[in-house]
Every structure is written in C-alpha cells, then in structure tokens.
C-alpha positions, 0 to 999 in steps of 0.5 A: 500499500502506498503512503498516500493510501495509508494516510488518506485511506484512499481506495485501491485502484478499483472500487469494484475490486475493493467491494470484494475485499474481506473488510467490505460488506455487500449491502444489496439486501438493505436497499430496495429501489421502488421507483425511478422518475426521469426529471430531466435529460440533456447531456446528463440525466437527473432522476428522482429515486424513491427507495427503502433502506434497512437501517442498522437497527433492522427498521426499513426507512423510505426515502427519496433523493435526486440523483445526477448521472453524468457518467464517469471521468478521469483526471491526471497530474503531469509532473517532472521530477527532475525540474520539480514542476507540474502541469495544470490548467486554468478555466472558467467554471460556471457552477463555481461562478454561480456559487459566488466564486469570481476566479477562474479555476486552476485544475488538473486536466480532466474529462468525462469518459463518454464511452471510452476506457479511462486510459484512452480518455485521459491520454486524449484529454491530456493532449487536448488540454495541455498539449503534452503527449505522455506515455507511462500513464499510471492510475493511482486511485479512483473515488466518488466525488460527490456521493450524496447526489452524483453517481460519477466515479473519477479515475485518477492518473499521474504521468511524468512529462518533459518539455520534449513531450509537448506537441501543441499549444493545448487549450481544449476544443473551442467547439466544446466551449473550452478556453483553457490556459496551460500552467507549468508551475514549480511544485512547491508553488502549486502546493502552496496554492492549496493553503492560500486558496488559489486552488479550490478544486477537489481533484487537483488537491487530491493529486497534489497531496499524492504528489507531495507524499509519493514524488516531492517529499 
C-alpha cells in the first residue's frame, strides 16, 4: 500500500475490486429501489429515486433523493521530478461562478469518459488540454466525488512529462466551449496554492497531496 493510501485511506485502484475485500460488506439486501422518475435529461440525466433502506437497527426507512448521472471521468497530474514542476490548467467554471466564486479555477486536466476506457480518455484529454503527449500513464486511485447526489466515479492518473513531450499549445476544444490556459508551475508553488485558496478544486488538491507524499517529499 502506498504512503498516500495509508494516510488518506484512499481506495485501491478499483472500487469494484475493493467491494470484494474481506473488510467490505455487500449491502444489496438492505436497499430496495421502489420507483425511478426521469426529471430532466440533456447531456446528463437527473432522476428522482424512491427507495427503502434497512437501518442498522433493522427498521426499513423510506426515502427519496435526486440523483445526477453524468457518467464517469478521469483526471491526471503531469509532473517532472527532475525540474520539480507540474502542469495544471486554468478555466472558467459556471457552477463555481454561480456559487459566488469570481476566479477561474486552477485544475488538473480532466474529462468525462463518454464511452471510452479511462486510459484512452485521459491520454486524449491530456493532449487536448495541455498539449503534452505522455507515455507511462499510471492510475493511482479512484473516488466518488460527490456521492450524496452524483453517481460519478473519477479515475485519478499521474504521468511524468518533459518539455520534449509537448506537441501543441493545448487549450481544449473551442467547439466544446473550452478556453483553457496551460500552467507549468514549480510543485512547491502549486502546493502552496491549496493553503492560500488559489486552488479550490477537489481533484487537483487530491493529486497534489498524492504528489507531495509519493514524489516531492
């Protein structure tokens, strides 16, 4: 087990595999899905789910939740251990803006799978967003990002990069509304941005913490 997994309690590389471990218990017999109503569907699907959950004391509790299905995604941190740098992106995020955040967000490159494997998608997203074509991409963990309301599992990857790996400017796809600035930062500066509030994106914080423990000790 890696130091990051030990300290943060991160899951093994597969949530499905984790569920089969001796420490995990299948709760299928405690959940009854009673009704599913499609509330809205455009790019994503919003459903109202009525279900019953058997509580730990044995009583059945009827509940209702709104659940957003936007598919699963992947994210990656590019790092250069020799120069002690990382590659991040900066872009506008409407939901953050609507919640009062008036800055563009500094993030690790990421994207939804859209039917591709996590490995295929992250390789494509990396080049589209950052302009770097990398090899040796490695999955380090996966996580539910907002399990109270969103079904998404995010697959977390890392890869070493060098200046020679840059094949283009990056910036994302204009026809998808992307206008992405590519940032190459000293790791120490990027990590300090967590504490001072310049990095507030959860996936990026998680990857930088992984790098602090596993690469830039």
